[in-house]
TIKE-985026 format. One record per atom (N, C-alpha, C): x, y, z; residue number from 0; atom name. Coordinates in steps of 0.2 Angstrom, whole numbers. Atoms other than C-alpha are relative to their C-alpha. Layout:
N
REC;c1;c2;c3;num;atomo
REC;X;Y;Z;NUM;CA;
...
This chain:
169
REC;c1;c2;c3;num;atomo
REC;1;6;5;0;N;
REC;487;533;795;0;CA;
REC;0;3;-7;0;C;
REC;0;-3;7;1;N;
REC;483;544;780;1;CA;
REC;7;1;-3;1;C;
REC;-7;-1;3;2;N;
REC;501;549;778;2;CA;
REC;3;-7;-2;2;C;
REC;-3;7;3;3;N;
REC;506;530;777;3;CA;
REC;-3;-2;-6;3;C;
REC;3;2;6;4;N;
REC;493;528;764;4;CA;
REC;3;4;-6;4;C;
REC;-3;-4;5;5;N;
REC;500;542;754;5;CA;
REC;7;-2;-2;5;C;
REC;-7;3;1;6;N;
REC;518;535;756;6;CA;
REC;-1;-6;-4;6;C;
REC;1;6;3;7;N;
REC;512;518;751;7;CA;
REC;-2;0;-7;7;C;
REC;2;-1;7;8;N;
REC;503;524;735;8;CA;
REC;6;2;-4;8;C;
REC;-6;-2;4;9;N;
REC;520;532;730;9;CA;
REC;5;-6;0;9;C;
REC;-4;5;1;10;N;
REC;528;515;731;10;CA;
REC;4;-2;7;10;C;
REC;-3;2;-6;11;N;
REC;534;514;749;11;CA;
REC;-3;-6;3;11;C;
REC;2;6;-3;12;N;
REC;533;496;754;12;CA;
REC;0;-1;7;12;C;
REC;0;0;-7;13;N;
REC;537;499;772;13;CA;
REC;-6;3;3;13;C;
REC;7;-4;-2;14;N;
REC;522;511;773;14;CA;
REC;-6;-5;-1;14;C;
REC;5;4;1;15;N;
REC;511;498;766;15;CA;
REC;0;-6;5;15;C;
REC;0;5;-6;16;N;
REC;517;485;778;16;CA;
REC;-2;2;6;16;C;
REC;2;-3;-6;17;N;
REC;514;496;792;17;CA;
REC;-8;1;0;17;C;
REC;7;-1;1;18;N;
REC;496;499;786;18;CA;
REC;-3;-7;1;18;C;
REC;3;7;-1;19;N;
REC;493;480;785;19;CA;
REC;0;-2;7;19;C;
REC;-1;1;-7;20;N;
REC;500;478;802;20;CA;
REC;-6;3;5;20;C;
REC;5;-4;-4;21;N;
REC;488;491;809;21;CA;
REC;-7;-3;-1;21;C;
REC;7;3;1;22;N;
REC;473;482;801;22;CA;
REC;-1;-7;0;22;C;
REC;1;7;1;23;N;
REC;477;464;802;23;CA;
REC;-5;-3;5;23;C;
REC;4;3;-5;24;N;
REC;468;461;818;24;CA;
REC;-8;0;-2;24;C;
REC;7;-1;2;25;N;
REC;451;468;812;25;CA;
REC;-1;-5;-6;25;C;
REC;0;4;6;26;N;
REC;454;459;795;26;CA;
REC;-1;-7;2;26;C;
REC;0;8;-2;27;N;
REC;457;442;803;27;CA;
REC;-6;-1;3;27;C;
REC;6;2;-3;28;N;
REC;442;443;814;28;CA;
REC;-6;0;-5;28;C;
REC;5;0;5;29;N;
REC;431;447;799;29;CA;
REC;0;-6;-4;29;C;
REC;-2;6;5;30;N;
REC;439;434;788;30;CA;
REC;-3;-7;4;30;C;
REC;2;6;-4;31;N;
REC;436;421;802;31;CA;
REC;-7;0;1;31;C;
REC;7;0;-1;32;N;
REC;418;427;805;32;CA;
REC;-3;-3;-7;32;C;
REC;3;2;7;33;N;
REC;415;423;786;33;CA;
REC;2;-7;-2;33;C;
REC;-2;6;2;34;N;
REC;425;408;783;34;CA;
REC;0;-6;5;34;C;
REC;0;5;-5;35;N;
REC;425;399;800;35;CA;
REC;6;-5;0;35;C;
REC;-6;5;0;36;N;
REC;442;391;797;36;CA;
REC;6;5;1;36;C;
REC;-6;-4;-1;37;N;
REC;458;398;804;37;CA;
REC;5;0;-6;37;C;
REC;-5;1;6;38;N;
REC;469;392;789;38;CA;
REC;-3;4;-6;38;C;
REC;3;-3;6;39;N;
REC;456;399;776;39;CA;
REC;0;8;2;39;C;
REC;-1;-7;-2;40;N;
REC;456;416;786;40;CA;
REC;7;3;-1;40;C;
REC;-7;-2;1;41;N;
REC;475;417;785;41;CA;
REC;1;1;-7;41;C;
REC;0;0;7;42;N;
REC;474;413;767;42;CA;
REC;-3;6;-3;42;C;
REC;4;-6;3;43;N;
REC;461;427;764;43;CA;
REC;4;6;2;43;C;
REC;-4;-5;-2;44;N;
REC;473;439;773;44;CA;
REC;5;1;-5;44;C;
REC;-6;-1;5;45;N;
REC;487;435;761;45;CA;
REC;-3;2;-6;45;C;
REC;3;-1;6;46;N;
REC;476;436;746;46;CA;
REC;-2;8;0;46;C;
REC;2;-7;-1;47;N;
REC;469;453;752;47;CA;
REC;6;5;0;47;C;
REC;-6;-4;0;48;N;
REC;486;460;755;48;CA;
REC;3;0;-7;48;C;
REC;-2;0;7;49;N;
REC;491;455;738;49;CA;
REC;-4;5;-5;49;C;
REC;5;-4;4;50;N;
REC;475;463;730;50;CA;
REC;1;7;2;50;C;
REC;-1;-7;-2;51;N;
REC;477;478;740;51;CA;
REC;6;4;-2;51;C;
REC;-6;-3;3;52;N;
REC;495;481;735;52;CA;
REC;0;1;-7;52;C;
REC;1;0;7;53;N;
REC;491;478;717;53;CA;
REC;-5;6;-2;53;C;
REC;5;-5;2;54;N;
REC;476;490;717;54;CA;
REC;0;7;4;54;C;
REC;0;-6;-5;55;N;
REC;482;503;730;55;CA;
REC;0;7;-4;55;C;
REC;1;-6;4;56;N;
REC;484;516;716;56;CA;
REC;-7;3;-2;56;C;
REC;7;-1;1;57;N;
REC;466;515;713;57;CA;
REC;-4;3;6;57;C;
REC;4;-3;-6;58;N;
REC;461;521;731;58;CA;
REC;0;7;-1;58;C;
REC;0;-7;1;59;N;
REC;455;538;729;59;CA;
REC;1;5;6;59;C;
REC;0;-4;-6;60;N;
REC;453;544;747;60;CA;
REC;4;-4;5;60;C;
REC;-4;3;-5;61;N;
REC;467;539;759;61;CA;
REC;-3;-2;7;61;C;
REC;4;1;-6;62;N;
REC;455;541;774;62;CA;
REC;-4;-6;0;62;C;
REC;4;6;0;63;N;
REC;445;526;768;63;CA;
REC;4;-6;-1;63;C;
REC;-5;6;1;64;N;
REC;460;514;767;64;CA;
REC;-3;-6;4;64;C;
REC;2;5;-4;65;N;
REC;453;503;781;65;CA;
REC;-7;-3;-3;65;C;
REC;7;3;3;66;N;
REC;435;501;774;66;CA;
REC;1;-2;-7;66;C;
REC;-1;2;6;67;N;
REC;442;499;757;67;CA;
REC;3;-7;1;67;C;
REC;-2;7;-2;68;N;
REC;452;484;764;68;CA;
REC;-5;-5;2;68;C;
REC;5;4;-2;69;N;
REC;437;477;772;69;CA;
REC;-4;-2;-5;69;C;
REC;4;2;6;70;N;
REC;427;478;756;70;CA;
REC;3;-5;-4;70;C;
REC;-4;5;4;71;N;
REC;441;468;747;71;CA;
REC;-1;-6;4;71;C;
REC;0;7;-4;72;N;
REC;441;455;761;72;CA;
REC;-7;-3;0;72;C;
REC;6;3;0;73;N;
REC;422;453;762;73;CA;
REC;-2;-3;-7;73;C;
REC;1;3;6;74;N;
REC;421;451;743;74;CA;
REC;4;-6;-1;74;C;
REC;-4;7;1;75;N;
REC;435;438;743;75;CA;
REC;-4;-5;4;75;C;
REC;3;5;-4;76;N;
REC;426;429;757;76;CA;
REC;-6;-3;-3;76;C;
REC;7;2;3;77;N;
REC;409;429;749;77;CA;
REC;2;-5;-7;77;C;
REC;-2;4;6;78;N;
REC;418;423;732;78;CA;
REC;2;-7;2;78;C;
REC;-3;6;-2;79;N;
REC;427;409;742;79;CA;
REC;-6;-5;2;79;C;
REC;6;4;-2;80;N;
REC;410;403;750;80;CA;
REC;-4;-2;-6;80;C;
REC;4;2;6;81;N;
REC;402;403;733;81;CA;
REC;4;-6;-3;81;C;
REC;-4;5;3;82;N;
REC;416;393;726;82;CA;
REC;0;-7;3;82;C;
REC;0;6;-3;83;N;
REC;416;380;739;83;CA;
REC;-7;-2;2;83;C;
REC;7;2;-1;84;N;
REC;397;380;740;84;CA;
REC;-2;0;7;84;C;
REC;2;0;-7;85;N;
REC;397;384;758;85;CA;
REC;-1;7;3;85;C;
REC;2;-7;-3;86;N;
REC;388;399;764;86;CA;
REC;0;-1;8;86;C;
REC;0;0;-7;87;N;
REC;391;401;783;87;CA;
REC;-6;3;3;87;C;
REC;6;-3;-4;88;N;
REC;375;403;793;88;CA;
REC;3;5;5;88;C;
REC;-1;-5;-5;89;N;
REC;375;418;804;89;CA;
REC;1;-3;7;89;C;
REC;0;4;-7;90;N;
REC;373;406;819;90;CA;
REC;7;-2;1;90;C;
REC;-7;3;-1;91;N;
REC;391;400;816;91;CA;
REC;5;6;0;91;C;
REC;-5;-5;0;92;N;
REC;399;417;816;92;CA;
REC;3;1;7;92;C;
REC;-4;0;-7;93;N;
REC;412;419;830;93;CA;
REC;-3;6;4;93;C;
REC;3;-5;-4;94;N;
REC;404;428;844;94;CA;
REC;4;2;6;94;C;
REC;-4;-3;-6;95;N;
REC;411;439;858;95;CA;
REC;-1;-5;6;95;C;
REC;0;5;-6;96;N;
REC;415;428;874;96;CA;
REC;-4;3;6;96;C;
REC;3;-3;-6;97;N;
REC;406;440;886;97;CA;
REC;-7;-1;0;97;C;
REC;8;1;0;98;N;
REC;388;434;881;98;CA;
REC;-1;-5;6;98;C;
REC;2;5;-5;99;N;
REC;380;426;896;99;CA;
REC;-5;-5;-1;99;C;
REC;6;4;2;100;N;
REC;364;419;890;100;CA;
REC;1;-4;-6;100;C;
REC;-2;4;7;101;N;
REC;370;406;877;101;CA;
REC;-6;-2;-3;101;C;
REC;6;2;3;102;N;
REC;353;399;874;102;CA;
REC;-4;5;-4;102;C;
REC;4;-6;3;103;N;
REC;345;416;870;103;CA;
REC;5;2;-6;103;C;
REC;-5;-2;5;104;N;
REC;361;420;860;104;CA;
REC;-1;-4;-6;104;C;
REC;1;5;6;105;N;
REC;358;404;849;105;CA;
REC;-6;2;-3;105;C;
REC;6;-1;3;106;N;
REC;340;408;847;106;CA;
REC;0;7;-4;106;C;
REC;-1;-6;4;107;N;
REC;344;426;841;107;CA;
REC;4;-1;-6;107;C;
REC;-4;2;6;108;N;
REC;357;419;829;108;CA;
REC;-4;-4;-5;108;C;
REC;4;4;5;109;N;
REC;345;407;822;109;CA;
REC;-5;4;-4;109;C;
REC;4;-4;3;110;N;
REC;333;420;819;110;CA;
REC;3;5;-5;110;C;
REC;-4;-4;4;111;N;
REC;346;431;811;111;CA;
REC;1;-3;-7;111;C;
REC;-2;4;6;112;N;
REC;350;417;798;112;CA;
REC;-6;0;-4;112;C;
REC;6;0;4;113;N;
REC;332;419;792;113;CA;
REC;-1;7;-3;113;C;
REC;1;-7;3;114;N;
REC;334;438;788;114;CA;
REC;4;0;-7;114;C;
REC;-3;-1;6;115;N;
REC;339;444;771;115;CA;
REC;8;1;1;115;C;
REC;-8;0;0;116;N;
REC;358;443;767;116;CA;
REC;2;7;2;116;C;
REC;-2;-7;-1;117;N;
REC;359;462;767;117;CA;
REC;0;2;8;117;C;
REC;1;-1;-7;118;N;
REC;352;462;785;118;CA;
REC;5;-3;4;118;C;
REC;-5;4;-3;119;N;
REC;364;449;790;119;CA;
REC;7;3;0;119;C;
REC;-6;-3;0;120;N;
REC;379;458;784;120;CA;
REC;0;6;4;120;C;
REC;-1;-7;-4;121;N;
REC;375;475;792;121;CA;
REC;0;-2;8;121;C;
REC;0;2;-7;122;N;
REC;371;466;809;122;CA;
REC;7;-3;2;122;C;
REC;-7;3;-1;123;N;
REC;388;456;808;123;CA;
REC;5;6;1;123;C;
REC;-5;-6;0;124;N;
REC;398;472;804;124;CA;
REC;-2;5;6;124;C;
REC;1;-5;-5;125;N;
REC;389;483;816;125;CA;
REC;0;-3;7;125;C;
REC;0;3;-7;126;N;
REC;386;472;832;126;CA;
REC;5;-5;1;126;C;
REC;-5;5;-1;127;N;
REC;399;459;830;127;CA;
REC;7;2;-2;127;C;
REC;-6;-2;2;128;N;
REC;413;468;822;128;CA;
REC;1;8;2;128;C;
REC;0;-7;-2;129;N;
REC;409;486;829;129;CA;
REC;2;5;-5;129;C;
REC;-1;-5;5;130;N;
REC;410;495;813;130;CA;
REC;-5;6;1;130;C;
REC;5;-5;-1;131;N;
REC;402;512;813;131;CA;
REC;-5;0;-7;131;C;
REC;5;0;6;132;N;
REC;387;516;801;132;CA;
REC;4;3;-6;132;C;
REC;-4;-3;6;133;N;
REC;399;527;789;133;CA;
REC;5;-6;-2;133;C;
REC;-5;6;2;134;N;
REC;412;512;789;134;CA;
REC;-4;-5;-4;134;C;
REC;4;6;3;135;N;
REC;398;499;785;135;CA;
REC;-2;3;-7;135;C;
REC;3;-3;6;136;N;
REC;391;511;771;136;CA;
REC;6;0;-5;136;C;
REC;-6;0;5;137;N;
REC;409;512;763;137;CA;
REC;1;-7;-2;137;C;
REC;-2;7;1;138;N;
REC;412;493;765;138;CA;
REC;-5;-3;-5;138;C;
REC;5;3;4;139;N;
REC;395;489;757;139;CA;
REC;-1;4;-6;139;C;
REC;1;-4;5;140;N;
REC;396;503;745;140;CA;
REC;-8;2;-1;140;C;
REC;7;-2;0;141;N;
REC;378;509;750;141;CA;
REC;0;7;4;141;C;
REC;1;-6;-4;142;N;
REC;372;526;757;142;CA;
REC;-1;-2;7;142;C;
REC;1;1;-8;143;N;
REC;372;528;776;143;CA;
REC;-7;-1;1;143;C;
REC;7;1;-1;144;N;
REC;354;530;775;144;CA;
REC;-3;-7;-1;144;C;
REC;2;7;2;145;N;
REC;352;513;767;145;CA;
REC;2;-5;6;145;C;
REC;-3;4;-6;146;N;
REC;363;505;781;146;CA;
REC;-4;1;6;146;C;
REC;4;-1;-6;147;N;
REC;353;513;795;147;CA;
REC;-7;-3;-1;147;C;
REC;6;4;2;148;N;
REC;337;507;786;148;CA;
REC;0;-7;1;148;C;
REC;-1;7;-1;149;N;
REC;343;490;785;149;CA;
REC;1;-3;7;149;C;
REC;0;2;-7;150;N;
REC;348;489;803;150;CA;
REC;-6;1;4;150;C;
REC;6;-1;-4;151;N;
REC;332;496;809;151;CA;
REC;-5;-5;-2;151;C;
REC;5;5;2;152;N;
REC;322;484;798;152;CA;
REC;2;-7;3;152;C;
REC;-2;7;-3;153;N;
REC;332;469;804;153;CA;
REC;-2;0;7;153;C;
REC;1;0;-7;154;N;
REC;330;474;822;154;CA;
REC;-8;-1;1;154;C;
REC;7;1;0;155;N;
REC;311;476;819;155;CA;
REC;-2;-7;-2;155;C;
REC;2;7;1;156;N;
REC;310;459;811;156;CA;
REC;1;-4;5;156;C;
REC;-2;4;-5;157;N;
REC;319;452;825;157;CA;
REC;-5;1;6;157;C;
REC;5;-2;-5;158;N;
REC;307;461;837;158;CA;
REC;-7;-4;-1;158;C;
REC;7;4;2;159;N;
REC;292;454;827;159;CA;
REC;1;-7;2;159;C;
REC;-1;7;-2;160;N;
REC;299;437;829;160;CA;
REC;0;-2;7;160;C;
REC;0;1;-7;161;N;
REC;301;439;847;161;CA;
REC;-7;1;3;161;C;
REC;7;-1;-3;162;N;
REC;283;445;850;162;CA;
REC;-4;-6;-3;162;C;
REC;4;6;3;163;N;
REC;277;430;839;163;CA;
REC;2;-6;4;163;C;
REC;-2;5;-4;164;N;
REC;286;419;852;164;CA;
REC;5;-5;-4;164;C;
REC;-5;4;3;165;N;
REC;299;413;840;165;CA;
REC;7;0;4;165;C;
REC;-6;0;-4;166;N;
REC;312;418;852;166;CA;
REC;-2;-1;7;166;C;
REC;1;1;-7;167;N;
REC;313;413;870;167;CA;
REC;1;7;4;167;C;
REC;-1;-6;-4;168;N;
REC;311;427;883;168;CA;
REC;5;-1;6;168;C;
């Protein structure tokens, strides 16, 4: 993939197209998680494609192309939510279909909405979008240690809520 990024930076539009094809599924899932509307998610992909194409020469490390795209997407989605005055509660984020205990899942999601926004972002990216710690760090432009701390603190807060009886066992 790095070779495609290098070619795209040199002006090869076919290489850029291939990069977007390789990343479109992940980008779409993230956009849908934030915007909760298929049409808006597709519009987000179009806008991110345009922005990435225009700013590609600014990308310093080709190996970070995917996380760079995700960062552009998340910033776009957050801006759109602010413009429309609709911040999507974490409870409405698209969930994997393999979860069995829906009542418990809804309780956990409700408690996650009470967490700081940083905690919500890292939990979405880590546990619902399966990004690694280094990828999350690059997307959110924070040190890996900070991401690990936020995940740990978010989980501890959820455990505390569980012990207090806010969540059903």
